PyMOL Python script that loads the backbone (N, CA, C, O; Angstrom):
from pymol import cmd

cmd.read_pdbstr("""\
ATOM      1  N   MET A   1       0.836  -1.185   0.004  1.00  0.00           N
ATOM      2  CA  MET A   1      -0.002   0.006  -0.026  1.00  0.00           C
ATOM      3  C   MET A   1       0.899   1.237  -0.009  1.00  0.00           C
ATOM      4  O   MET A   1       1.817   1.338   0.805  1.00  0.00           O
ATOM      5  N   GLN A   2       0.625   2.170  -0.916  1.00  0.00           N
ATOM      6  CA  GLN A   2       1.451   3.334  -1.026  1.00  0.00           C
ATOM      7  C   GLN A   2       0.593   4.544  -0.622  1.00  0.00           C
ATOM      8  O   GLN A   2      -0.595   4.586  -0.938  1.00  0.00           O
ATOM      9  N   PRO A   3       1.182   5.520   0.069  1.00  0.00           N
ATOM     10  CA  PRO A   3       0.438   6.725   0.409  1.00  0.00           C
ATOM     11  C   PRO A   3       0.182   7.603  -0.812  1.00  0.00           C
ATOM     12  O   PRO A   3       0.999   7.678  -1.729  1.00  0.00           O
ATOM     13  N   TYR A   4      -0.972   8.263  -0.798  1.00  0.00           N
ATOM     14  CA  TYR A   4      -1.323   9.082  -1.952  1.00  0.00           C
ATOM     15  C   TYR A   4      -0.425  10.348  -2.029  1.00  0.00           C
ATOM     16  O   TYR A   4      -0.009  10.766  -3.110  1.00  0.00           O
ATOM     17  N   PHE A   5      -0.147  10.932  -0.865  1.00  0.00           N
ATOM     18  CA  PHE A   5       0.721  12.054  -0.767  1.00  0.00           C
ATOM     19  C   PHE A   5       1.968  11.669   0.003  1.00  0.00           C
ATOM     20  O   PHE A   5       1.870  11.029   1.050  1.00  0.00           O
ATOM     21  N   TYR A   6       3.116  12.038  -0.483  1.00  0.00           N
ATOM     22  CA  TYR A   6       4.381  11.706   0.158  1.00  0.00           C
ATOM     23  C   TYR A   6       4.880  12.800   1.110  1.00  0.00           C
ATOM     24  O   TYR A   6       5.768  12.545   1.923  1.00  0.00           O
ATOM     25  N   SER A   7       4.330  13.992   1.022  1.00  0.00           N
ATOM     26  CA  SER A   7       4.762  15.073   1.912  1.00  0.00           C
ATOM     27  C   SER A   7       3.604  15.995   2.140  1.00  0.00           C
ATOM     28  O   SER A   7       2.589  15.934   1.445  1.00  0.00           O
ATOM     29  N   VAL A   8       3.766  16.867   3.138  1.00  0.00           N
ATOM     30  CA  VAL A   8       2.731  17.797   3.474  1.00  0.00           C
ATOM     31  C   VAL A   8       2.525  18.816   2.357  1.00  0.00           C
ATOM     32  O   VAL A   8       1.395  19.237   2.109  1.00  0.00           O
ATOM     33  N   SER A   9       3.596  19.217   1.683  1.00  0.00           N
ATOM     34  CA  SER A   9       3.452  20.192   0.608  1.00  0.00           C
ATOM     35  C   SER A   9       2.650  19.551  -0.537  1.00  0.00           C
ATOM     36  O   SER A   9       1.844  20.241  -1.162  1.00  0.00           O
ATOM     37  N   GLU A  10       2.843  18.258  -0.832  1.00  0.00           N
ATOM     38  CA  GLU A  10       2.036  17.596  -1.868  1.00  0.00           C
ATOM     39  C   GLU A  10       0.574  17.529  -1.456  1.00  0.00           C
ATOM     40  O   GLU A  10      -0.324  17.680  -2.285  1.00  0.00           O
ATOM     41  N   PHE A  11       0.343  17.299  -0.161  1.00  0.00           N
ATOM     42  CA  PHE A  11      -1.040  17.287   0.328  1.00  0.00           C
ATOM     43  C   PHE A  11      -1.702  18.650   0.195  1.00  0.00           C
ATOM     44  O   PHE A  11      -2.860  18.736  -0.213  1.00  0.00           O
ATOM     45  N   ILE A  12      -0.979  19.722   0.536  1.00  0.00           N
ATOM     46  CA  ILE A  12      -1.544  21.035   0.386  1.00  0.00           C
ATOM     47  C   ILE A  12      -1.760  21.421  -1.096  1.00  0.00           C
ATOM     48  O   ILE A  12      -2.732  22.099  -1.429  1.00  0.00           O
ATOM     49  N   ALA A  13      -0.853  20.984  -1.965  1.00  0.00           N
ATOM     50  CA  ALA A  13      -0.989  21.294  -3.369  1.00  0.00           C
ATOM     51  C   ALA A  13      -2.134  20.516  -4.040  1.00  0.00           C
ATOM     52  O   ALA A  13      -2.706  20.960  -5.035  1.00  0.00           O
ATOM     53  N   MET A  14      -2.454  19.338  -3.464  1.00  0.00           N
ATOM     54  CA  MET A  14      -3.538  18.467  -3.978  1.00  0.00           C
ATOM     55  C   MET A  14      -3.453  18.219  -5.477  1.00  0.00           C
ATOM     56  O   MET A  14      -4.456  18.300  -6.186  1.00  0.00           O
ATOM     57  N   GLY A  15      -2.277  17.923  -5.943  1.00  0.00           N
ATOM     58  CA  GLY A  15      -2.147  17.639  -7.350  1.00  0.00           C
ATOM     59  C   GLY A  15      -2.525  18.849  -8.232  1.00  0.00           C
ATOM     60  O   GLY A  15      -3.229  18.722  -9.233  1.00  0.00           O
ATOM     61  N   LYS A  16      -2.028  20.019  -7.813  1.00  0.00           N
ATOM     62  CA  LYS A  16      -2.276  21.298  -8.489  1.00  0.00           C
ATOM     63  C   LYS A  16      -3.751  21.748  -8.436  1.00  0.00           C
ATOM     64  O   LYS A  16      -4.151  22.658  -9.162  1.00  0.00           O
ATOM     65  N   HIS A  17      -4.552  21.105  -7.573  1.00  0.00           N
ATOM     66  CA  HIS A  17      -5.918  21.535  -7.345  1.00  0.00           C
ATOM     67  C   HIS A  17      -6.099  22.088  -5.992  1.00  0.00           C
ATOM     68  O   HIS A  17      -7.238  22.280  -5.565  1.00  0.00           O
ATOM     69  N   GLY A  18      -5.020  22.365  -5.268  1.00  0.00           N
ATOM     70  CA  GLY A  18      -5.083  22.812  -3.887  1.00  0.00           C
ATOM     71  C   GLY A  18      -5.828  24.122  -3.710  1.00  0.00           C
ATOM     72  O   GLY A  18      -6.569  24.288  -2.742  1.00  0.00           O
ATOM     73  N   VAL A  19      -5.639  25.058  -4.638  1.00  0.00           N
ATOM     74  CA  VAL A  19      -6.317  26.348  -4.528  1.00  0.00           C
ATOM     75  C   VAL A  19      -7.778  26.150  -4.521  1.00  0.00           C
ATOM     76  O   VAL A  19      -8.468  26.745  -3.693  1.00  0.00           O
ATOM     77  N   PHE A  20      -8.308  25.328  -5.418  1.00  0.00           N
ATOM     78  CA  PHE A  20      -9.722  25.088  -5.500  1.00  0.00           C
ATOM     79  C   PHE A  20     -10.255  24.368  -4.280  1.00  0.00           C
ATOM     80  O   PHE A  20     -11.275  24.755  -3.709  1.00  0.00           O
ATOM     81  N   VAL A  21      -9.559  23.320  -3.887  1.00  0.00           N
ATOM     82  CA  VAL A  21      -9.955  22.460  -2.718  1.00  0.00           C
ATOM     83  C   VAL A  21      -9.992  23.294  -1.459  1.00  0.00           C
ATOM     84  O   VAL A  21     -10.990  23.295  -0.739  1.00  0.00           O
ATOM     85  N   TRP A  22      -8.890  24.018  -1.181  1.00  0.00           N
ATOM     86  CA  TRP A  22      -8.790  24.747   0.074  1.00  0.00           C
ATOM     87  C   TRP A  22      -9.731  25.982   0.107  1.00  0.00           C
ATOM     88  O   TRP A  22     -10.241  26.351   1.165  1.00  0.00           O
ATOM     89  N   SER A  23      -9.945  26.605  -1.059  1.00  0.00           N
ATOM     90  CA  SER A  23     -10.874  27.695  -1.086  1.00  0.00           C
ATOM     91  C   SER A  23     -12.303  27.195  -0.818  1.00  0.00           C
ATOM     92  O   SER A  23     -13.068  27.870  -0.128  1.00  0.00           O
ATOM     93  N   CYS A  24     -12.662  26.044  -1.344  1.00  0.00           N
ATOM     94  CA  CYS A  24     -13.980  25.434  -1.049  1.00  0.00           C
ATOM     95  C   CYS A  24     -14.113  25.151   0.447  1.00  0.00           C
ATOM     96  O   CYS A  24     -15.145  25.442   1.052  1.00  0.00           O
ATOM     97  N   TRP A  25     -13.076  24.589   1.032  1.00  0.00           N
ATOM     98  CA  TRP A  25     -13.079  24.318   2.455  1.00  0.00           C
ATOM     99  C   TRP A  25     -13.273  25.640   3.283  1.00  0.00           C
ATOM    100  O   TRP A  25     -14.075  25.703   4.215  1.00  0.00           O
ATOM    101  N   ALA A  26     -12.522  26.644   2.901  1.00  0.00           N
ATOM    102  CA  ALA A  26     -12.590  27.922   3.615  1.00  0.00           C
ATOM    103  C   ALA A  26     -13.998  28.540   3.490  1.00  0.00           C
ATOM    104  O   ALA A  26     -14.542  29.042   4.473  1.00  0.00           O
ATOM    105  N   ILE A  27     -14.582  28.502   2.285  1.00  0.00           N
ATOM    106  CA  ILE A  27     -15.882  29.052   2.095  1.00  0.00           C
ATOM    107  C   ILE A  27     -16.918  28.304   2.921  1.00  0.00           C
ATOM    108  O   ILE A  27     -17.792  28.916   3.535  1.00  0.00           O
ATOM    109  N   THR A  28     -16.820  26.984   2.934  1.00  0.00           N
ATOM    110  CA  THR A  28     -17.757  26.148   3.703  1.00  0.00           C
ATOM    111  C   THR A  28     -17.670  26.441   5.156  1.00  0.00           C
ATOM    112  O   THR A  28     -18.696  26.641   5.806  1.00  0.00           O
ATOM    113  N   VAL A  29     -16.449  26.477   5.708  1.00  0.00           N
ATOM    114  CA  VAL A  29     -16.271  26.758   7.129  1.00  0.00           C
ATOM    115  C   VAL A  29     -16.755  28.191   7.416  1.00  0.00           C
ATOM    116  O   VAL A  29     -17.407  28.426   8.434  1.00  0.00           O
ATOM    117  N   GLY A  30     -16.454  29.109   6.561  1.00  0.00           N
ATOM    118  CA  GLY A  30     -16.872  30.515   6.774  1.00  0.00           C
ATOM    119  C   GLY A  30     -18.375  30.620   6.818  1.00  0.00           C
ATOM    120  O   GLY A  30     -18.914  31.308   7.685  1.00  0.00           O
ATOM    121  N   VAL A  31     -19.073  29.959   5.909  1.00  0.00           N
ATOM    122  CA  VAL A  31     -20.552  30.018   5.870  1.00  0.00           C
ATOM    123  C   VAL A  31     -21.147  29.366   7.110  1.00  0.00           C
ATOM    124  O   VAL A  31     -22.128  29.857   7.669  1.00  0.00           O
ATOM    125  N   MET A  32     -20.553  28.261   7.535  1.00  0.00           N
ATOM    126  CA  MET A  32     -21.049  27.581   8.720  1.00  0.00           C
ATOM    127  C   MET A  32     -20.843  28.435   9.993  1.00  0.00           C
ATOM    128  O   MET A  32     -21.726  28.491  10.849  1.00  0.00           O
ATOM    129  N   LEU A  33     -19.707  29.079  10.108  1.00  0.00           N
ATOM    130  CA  LEU A  33     -19.462  29.959  11.266  1.00  0.00           C
ATOM    131  C   LEU A  33     -20.410  31.152  11.197  1.00  0.00           C
ATOM    132  O   LEU A  33     -20.956  31.556  12.223  1.00  0.00           O
ATOM    133  N   ALA A  34     -20.613  31.710  10.040  1.00  0.00           N
ATOM    134  CA  ALA A  34     -21.567  32.854   9.908  1.00  0.00           C
ATOM    135  C   ALA A  34     -22.933  32.411  10.337  1.00  0.00           C
ATOM    136  O   ALA A  34     -23.637  33.157  11.018  1.00  0.00           O
ATOM    137  N   PHE A  35     -23.340  31.198   9.953  1.00  0.00           N
ATOM    138  CA  PHE A  35     -24.702  30.707  10.332  1.00  0.00           C
ATOM    139  C   PHE A  35     -24.793  30.555  11.834  1.00  0.00           C
ATOM    140  O   PHE A  35     -25.802  30.930  12.431  1.00  0.00           O
ATOM    141  N   VAL A  36     -23.745  30.004  12.468  1.00  0.00           N
ATOM    142  CA  VAL A  36     -23.767  29.849  13.910  1.00  0.00           C
ATOM    143  C   VAL A  36     -23.831  31.197  14.633  1.00  0.00           C
ATOM    144  O   VAL A  36     -24.566  31.358  15.607  1.00  0.00           O
ATOM    145  N   ILE A  37     -23.077  32.124  14.158  1.00  0.00           N
ATOM    146  CA  ILE A  37     -23.112  33.477  14.788  1.00  0.00           C
ATOM    147  C   ILE A  37     -24.437  34.120  14.592  1.00  0.00           C
ATOM    148  O   ILE A  37     -24.981  34.684  15.543  1.00  0.00           O
ATOM    149  N   TYR A  38     -25.004  34.070  13.391  1.00  0.00           N
ATOM    150  CA  TYR A  38     -26.284  34.648  13.079  1.00  0.00           C
ATOM    151  C   TYR A  38     -27.367  34.001  13.965  1.00  0.00           C
ATOM    152  O   TYR A  38     -28.218  34.694  14.522  1.00  0.00           O
ATOM    153  N   SER A  39     -27.321  32.665  14.086  1.00  0.00           N
ATOM    154  CA  SER A  39     -28.349  31.964  14.906  1.00  0.00           C
ATOM    155  C   SER A  39     -28.259  32.360  16.354  1.00  0.00           C
ATOM    156  O   SER A  39     -29.282  32.561  17.007  1.00  0.00           O
ATOM    157  N   ARG A  40     -27.062  32.476  16.865  1.00  0.00           N
ATOM    158  CA  ARG A  40     -26.920  32.896  18.289  1.00  0.00           C
ATOM    159  C   ARG A  40     -27.419  34.318  18.524  1.00  0.00           C
ATOM    160  O   ARG A  40     -28.064  34.585  19.538  1.00  0.00           O
ATOM    161  N   ARG A  41     -27.131  35.226  17.607  1.00  0.00           N
ATOM    162  CA  ARG A  41     -27.642  36.573  17.716  1.00  0.00           C
ATOM    163  C   ARG A  41     -29.144  36.619  17.661  1.00  0.00           C
ATOM    164  O   ARG A  41     -29.777  37.303  18.466  1.00  0.00           O
ATOM    165  N   GLN A  42     -29.735  35.890  16.710  1.00  0.00           N
ATOM    166  CA  GLN A  42     -31.142  35.810  16.613  1.00  0.00           C
ATOM    167  C   GLN A  42     -31.810  35.272  17.880  1.00  0.00           C
ATOM    168  O   GLN A  42     -32.841  35.773  18.331  1.00  0.00           O
ATOM    169  N   ARG A  43     -31.190  34.247  18.426  1.00  0.00           N
ATOM    170  CA  ARG A  43     -31.682  33.645  19.699  1.00  0.00           C
ATOM    171  C   ARG A  43     -31.641  34.697  20.811  1.00  0.00           C
ATOM    172  O   ARG A  43     -32.618  34.868  21.538  1.00  0.00           O
ATOM    173  N   GLN A  44     -30.533  35.386  20.941  1.00  0.00           N
ATOM    174  CA  GLN A  44     -30.416  36.402  22.005  1.00  0.00           C
ATOM    175  C   GLN A  44     -31.465  37.481  21.816  1.00  0.00           C
ATOM    176  O   GLN A  44     -32.084  37.909  22.790  1.00  0.00           O
ATOM    177  N   ALA A  45     -31.680  37.935  20.579  1.00  0.00           N
ATOM    178  CA  ALA A  45     -32.659  38.982  20.291  1.00  0.00           C
ATOM    179  C   ALA A  45     -34.082  38.446  20.631  1.00  0.00           C
ATOM    180  O   ALA A  45     -34.898  39.196  21.166  1.00  0.00           O
ATOM    181  N   LEU A  46     -34.377  37.197  20.337  1.00  0.00           N
ATOM    182  CA  LEU A  46     -35.661  36.627  20.636  1.00  0.00           C
ATOM    183  C   LEU A  46     -35.882  36.530  22.123  1.00  0.00           C
ATOM    184  O   LEU A  46     -36.980  36.827  22.595  1.00  0.00           O
ATOM    185  N   ILE A  47     -34.874  36.122  22.887  1.00  0.00           N
ATOM    186  CA  ILE A  47     -34.970  36.027  24.314  1.00  0.00           C
ATOM    187  C   ILE A  47     -35.215  37.388  24.909  1.00  0.00           C
ATOM    188  O   ILE A  47     -36.025  37.537  25.824  1.00  0.00           O
ATOM    189  N   LYS A  48     -34.501  38.411  24.382  1.00  0.00           N
ATOM    190  CA  LYS A  48     -34.681  39.783  24.872  1.00  0.00           C
ATOM    191  C   LYS A  48     -36.118  40.297  24.608  1.00  0.00           C
ATOM    192  O   LYS A  48     -36.736  40.918  25.473  1.00  0.00           O
ATOM    193  N   GLN A  49     -36.636  40.019  23.377  1.00  0.00           N
ATOM    194  CA  GLN A  49     -37.988  40.418  23.039  1.00  0.00           C
ATOM    195  C   GLN A  49     -39.014  39.732  23.899  1.00  0.00           C
ATOM    196  O   GLN A  49     -39.988  40.344  24.337  1.00  0.00           O
ATOM    197  N   LEU A  50     -38.795  38.473  24.136  1.00  0.00           N
ATOM    198  CA  LEU A  50     -39.767  37.721  24.993  1.00  0.00           C
ATOM    199  C   LEU A  50     -39.721  38.172  26.420  1.00  0.00           C
ATOM    200  O   LEU A  50     -40.752  38.182  27.092  1.00  0.00           O
ATOM    201  N   THR A  51     -38.552  38.549  26.913  1.00  0.00           N
ATOM    202  CA  THR A  51     -38.418  39.096  28.292  1.00  0.00           C
ATOM    203  C   THR A  51     -39.193  40.381  28.408  1.00  0.00           C
ATOM    204  O   THR A  51     -39.945  40.578  29.363  1.00  0.00           O
ATOM    205  N   ILE A  52     -39.010  41.271  27.425  1.00  0.00           N
ATOM    206  CA  ILE A  52     -39.691  42.589  27.443  1.00  0.00           C
ATOM    207  C   ILE A  52     -41.222  42.337  27.317  1.00  0.00           C
ATOM    208  O   ILE A  52     -42.000  42.990  28.013  1.00  0.00           O
ATOM    209  N   GLN A  53     -41.644  41.438  26.476  1.00  0.00           N
ATOM    210  CA  GLN A  53     -43.047  41.177  26.303  1.00  0.00           C
ATOM    211  C   GLN A  53     -43.628  40.581  27.606  1.00  0.00           C
ATOM    212  O   GLN A  53     -44.743  40.941  27.983  1.00  0.00           O
ATOM    213  N   GLN A  54     -42.938  39.723  28.270  1.00  0.00           N
ATOM    214  CA  GLN A  54     -43.392  39.111  29.473  1.00  0.00           C
ATOM    215  C   GLN A  54     -43.520  40.176  30.579  1.00  0.00           C
ATOM    216  O   GLN A  54     -44.479  40.160  31.350  1.00  0.00           O
ATOM    217  N   ALA A  55     -42.556  41.091  30.651  1.00  0.00           N
ATOM    218  CA  ALA A  55     -42.597  42.159  31.649  1.00  0.00           C
ATOM    219  C   ALA A  55     -43.810  43.063  31.412  1.00  0.00           C
ATOM    220  O   ALA A  55     -44.510  43.440  32.353  1.00  0.00           O
ATOM    221  N   ARG A  56     -44.045  43.400  30.158  1.00  0.00           N
ATOM    222  CA  ARG A  56     -45.226  44.224  29.838  1.00  0.00           C
ATOM    223  C   ARG A  56     -46.535  43.531  30.145  1.00  0.00           C
ATOM    224  O   ARG A  56     -47.477  44.160  30.627  1.00  0.00           O
ATOM    225  N   GLN A  57     -46.602  42.224  29.867  1.00  0.00           N
ATOM    226  CA  GLN A  57     -47.784  41.455  30.214  1.00  0.00           C
ATOM    227  C   GLN A  57     -47.980  41.438  31.725  1.00  0.00           C
ATOM    228  O   GLN A  57     -49.111  41.566  32.194  1.00  0.00           O
ATOM    229  N   ALA A  58     -46.903  41.283  32.502  1.00  0.00           N
ATOM    230  CA  ALA A  58     -47.053  41.247  33.937  1.00  0.00           C
ATOM    231  C   ALA A  58     -47.477  42.611  34.458  1.00  0.00           C
ATOM    232  O   ALA A  58     -48.212  42.676  35.444  1.00  0.00           O
ATOM    233  N   GLN A  59     -47.053  43.687  33.847  1.00  0.00           N
ATOM    234  CA  GLN A  59     -47.488  45.030  34.262  1.00  0.00           C
ATOM    235  C   GLN A  59     -49.005  45.194  33.952  1.00  0.00           C
ATOM    236  O   GLN A  59     -49.747  45.739  34.769  1.00  0.00           O
ATOM    237  N   ARG A  60     -49.446  44.726  32.788  1.00  0.00           N
ATOM    238  CA  ARG A  60     -50.840  44.840  32.469  1.00  0.00           C
ATOM    239  C   ARG A  60     -51.735  44.048  33.427  1.00  0.00           C
ATOM    240  O   ARG A  60     -52.765  44.543  33.882  1.00  0.00           O
ATOM    241  N   THR A  61     -51.334  42.836  33.719  1.00  0.00           N
ATOM    242  CA  THR A  61     -52.148  42.028  34.604  1.00  0.00           C
ATOM    243  C   THR A  61     -52.154  42.564  36.039  1.00  0.00           C
ATOM    244  O   THR A  61     -53.130  42.400  36.771  1.00  0.00           O
ATOM    245  N   ALA A  62     -51.036  43.212  36.432  1.00  0.00           N
ATOM    246  CA  ALA A  62     -50.959  43.823  37.764  1.00  0.00           C
ATOM    247  C   ALA A  62     -51.918  45.048  37.842  1.00  0.00           C
ATOM    248  O   ALA A  62     -52.533  45.301  38.878  1.00  0.00           O
ATOM    249  N   LYS A  63     -52.021  45.763  36.765  1.00  0.00           N
ATOM    250  CA  LYS A  63     -52.914  46.954  36.737  1.00  0.00           C
ATOM    251  C   LYS A  63     -54.350  46.520  36.745  1.00  0.00           C
ATOM    252  O   LYS A  63     -55.164  47.125  37.442  1.00  0.00           O
ATOM    253  N   THR A  64     -54.698  45.491  35.996  1.00  0.00           N
ATOM    254  CA  THR A  64     -56.112  45.104  35.882  1.00  0.00           C
ATOM    255  C   THR A  64     -56.551  44.253  37.047  1.00  0.00           C
ATOM    256  O   THR A  64     -57.756  44.142  37.272  1.00  0.00           O
ATOM    257  N   SER A  65     -55.654  43.643  37.807  1.00  0.00           N
ATOM    258  CA  SER A  65     -56.091  42.753  38.890  1.00  0.00           C
ATOM    259  C   SER A  65     -56.290  43.532  40.196  1.00  0.00           C
ATOM    260  O   SER A  65     -56.791  42.950  41.158  1.00  0.00           O
ATOM    261  N   THR A  66     -55.928  44.808  40.279  1.00  0.00           N
ATOM    262  CA  THR A  66     -56.170  45.545  41.489  1.00  0.00           C
ATOM    263  C   THR A  66     -57.648  45.860  41.584  1.00  0.00           C
ATOM    264  O   THR A  66     -58.228  46.342  40.611  1.00  0.00           O
ATOM    265  N   PRO A  67     -58.287  45.604  42.733  1.00  0.00           N
ATOM    266  CA  PRO A  67     -59.723  45.808  42.892  1.00  0.00           C
ATOM    267  C   PRO A  67     -60.090  47.314  42.872  1.00  0.00           C
ATOM    268  O   PRO A  67     -59.343  48.163  43.358  1.00  0.00           O
ATOM    269  N   ALA A  68     -61.208  47.586  42.320  1.00  0.00           N
ATOM    270  CA  ALA A  68     -61.704  48.954  42.269  1.00  0.00           C
ATOM    271  C   ALA A  68     -62.286  49.340  43.648  1.00  0.00           C
ATOM    272  O   ALA A  68     -63.170  48.652  44.160  1.00  0.00           O
ATOM    273  N   THR A  69     -61.800  50.415  44.232  1.00  0.00           N
ATOM    274  CA  THR A  69     -62.252  50.790  45.612  1.00  0.00           C
ATOM    275  C   THR A  69     -63.479  51.685  45.523  1.00  0.00           C
ATOM    276  O   THR A  69     -64.091  51.919  46.565  1.00  0.00           O
ATOM    277  N   SER A  70     -63.877  52.185  44.417  1.00  0.00           N
ATOM    278  CA  SER A  70     -64.967  53.094  44.354  1.00  0.00           C
ATOM    279  C   SER A  70     -66.322  52.383  44.267  1.00  0.00           C
ATOM    280  O   SER A  70     -67.359  53.001  44.508  1.00  0.00           O
ATOM    281  N   ALA A  71     -66.322  51.116  43.931  1.00  0.00           N
ATOM    282  CA  ALA A  71     -67.574  50.360  43.869  1.00  0.00           C
ATOM    283  C   ALA A  71     -68.008  49.947  45.281  1.00  0.00           C
ATOM    284  O   ALA A  71     -67.214  49.363  46.019  1.00  0.00           O
ATOM    285  N   PRO A  72     -69.304  50.252  45.681  1.00  0.00           N
ATOM    286  CA  PRO A  72     -69.792  49.917  47.004  1.00  0.00           C
ATOM    287  C   PRO A  72     -69.971  48.391  47.133  1.00  0.00           C
ATOM    288  O   PRO A  72     -70.381  47.723  46.184  1.00  0.00           O
ATOM    289  N   ALA A  73     -69.671  47.883  48.267  1.00  0.00           N
ATOM    290  CA  ALA A  73     -69.851  46.457  48.519  1.00  0.00           C
ATOM    291  C   ALA A  73     -71.291  46.204  48.847  1.00  0.00           C
ATOM    292  O   ALA A  73     -71.885  46.935  49.639  1.00  0.00           O
ATOM    293  N   THR A  74     -71.857  45.202  48.266  1.00  0.00           N
ATOM    294  CA  THR A  74     -73.260  44.870  48.526  1.00  0.00           C
ATOM    295  C   THR A  74     -73.341  43.689  49.534  1.00  0.00           C
ATOM    296  O   THR A  74     -72.535  42.759  49.514  1.00  0.00           O
ATOM    297  N   LYS A  75     -74.336  43.787  50.391  1.00  0.00           N
ATOM    298  CA  LYS A  75     -74.453  42.762  51.380  1.00  0.00           C
ATOM    299  C   LYS A  75     -75.762  41.996  51.104  1.00  0.00           C
ATOM    300  O   LYS A  75     -76.817  42.612  50.951  1.00  0.00           O
ATOM    301  N   GLN A  76     -75.695  40.700  51.042  1.00  0.00           N
ATOM    302  CA  GLN A  76     -76.867  39.910  50.820  1.00  0.00           C
ATOM    303  C   GLN A  76     -77.301  39.278  52.117  1.00  0.00           C
ATOM    304  O   GLN A  76     -76.476  38.781  52.884  1.00  0.00           O
ATOM    305  N   SER A  77     -78.636  39.298  52.370  1.00  0.00           N
ATOM    306  CA  SER A  77     -79.143  38.705  53.573  1.00  0.00           C
ATOM    307  C   SER A  77     -79.909  37.443  53.201  1.00  0.00           C
ATOM    308  O   SER A  77     -80.481  37.344  52.115  1.00  0.00           O
ATOM    309  N   HIS A  78     -79.912  36.511  54.090  1.00  0.00           N
ATOM    310  CA  HIS A  78     -80.592  35.246  53.853  1.00  0.00           C
ATOM    311  C   HIS A  78     -81.820  35.147  54.598  1.00  0.00           C
ATOM    312  O   HIS A  78     -82.517  34.136  54.508  1.00  0.00           O
TER     313      HIS A  78
END
""", "prot")
cmd.dss("prot")
cmd.show_as("cartoon", "prot")
cmd.util.cbc("prot")
cmd.orient("prot")
């Protein structure tokens, strides 16, 4: 069994196709990293929006759940 490449420089040259091969690898890794970074930022933005929305909803429910003091209490007799 013989190795396909006898040295590291032959491996990097890839039989004179190294520029194409390594540029494809670089583009692929770059796109994947960009996707990961984009996804993380979108997730952080979504969490921030949901936190703000939840706080607003809590404020609304706190305002509407306070009893009205101006209404007279009615007493029922049996």
